[in-house]
N, C-alpha and C positions, 0 to 999 in steps of 0.2 A: 131735345133729348127726351125720349119717352121714359115713363116710369118703369117699364119692363127691363130696360138696360141697367146693368149693374156698373158701378164705378170700378174702373180697373185699378189694381194696386200695382205699382211698379215692381219689377222682379227683384230688385235689391233691397226693398224695404221689409222690415219685420212684420209679421202678421199682428193684427190688433188683438190684444188680450183684454177680455172683459174685466172690468173692475171687480175686485173681490168684495163680496158681500158677506159681512160677518154672520156666522151661524147664530140663530136665535138661541138665547139662553133659556132653558126650560124653567119656568116658574112653578112653584108648588101651589097648586090650588088647594084651598082648605077643604079637606075631606073629613069623613067621620072619624078617622083615626088620629091624624096629626092635630086636629083642632081640640081634641080632648086629652092632650099630652099630660097635663097636671092631674087629671082624673085618674089616668092609669098609674101615675107615680104615687098618688095618695092611696090608691087601692093596694098597691104593692106594699106600702108602709103599714096600713091598718088591717088588711086581710091578706096574709101572706100566701095562702094556698091559691086564692083567686088571682093574686098578683103574679104568681109563678105560671099559672095556666094562661093568663092573658099574655104574659111575656113570651111564652113559648109559641103562642099563636101569632103574635106580632113578629117574632123573629123569623117566622117561616115565610113572610111576605117578600115580594120582589123589590119593592121600593126601598131604597137605602135608608131614607129617613125613618120609615116605619120600622125597619130592622133595628135602627139605632135606639128608638124608643123601647122596643122589646128588650134589647140588651140592657138598657138602663134599668128597666123595671125588674129584670132578673137579678141584676147586681144589687139593687136596693133590697129586694126580698131576701136574697142570700145573705147579705151583710147584716141586716137588722134581725133576721129570724134564725140564722144558723151560726154565724161567726160570733156575734155579740153574746148570745147565751153561753156558748162554749168558753169564751174569754172570761165571762163572769163566774162560771163554774170553776175554771182554773184559778181565778183570783180567790174565790172562797176556799178552795182546797189549800192554796198557799197560806192564807191567813190562819186556817185551822192547823196546818202543820207547824207554823211558827208559834201558835198558842200552845200546842201540845209540847213542843220542844221547850218552851219557857217553863211550863208547869213541871215537866220532868226534871229540868235542871234545878228548879227550886226544891224539888223533893229529895234530891240527892244531897247528902251532907257534904260540905266542903272538907277536904282533907287538909289538916294542919301539920 
C-alpha cells in the first residue's frame, strides 16, 4: 500500500471528529498599570484630585482589570473626599441644632 493512498471509511460509519482542545485561558501579564494597583489606591486616598484624574484615565482603558482599578480609585476618592466631609458637616449641624435647642429650652421659664 503506497502512502499516497488514503484509508477508505465505510459508508455507514460516522466521520471522525477531532478531539476538543480547550481554549487557552488568557493570563494577565504584569504591566505598568496592574502591578502598581496599591500605588493608585494610596494616591486616591492621599491626593484626591490626582486620584480622580488617574481613575478617569484608567477607567477609559480597554482592559477590564484596568477599568476595575480605575473604578475603585474613583470610588475611594469620592467616598473619602466628598461623602465623608458632607456627612461630618451634617453631623456638626445636627449637634449644633441640638445644642441651640437645649439652650433655648433652658432659657424659657417653665410654666407652673
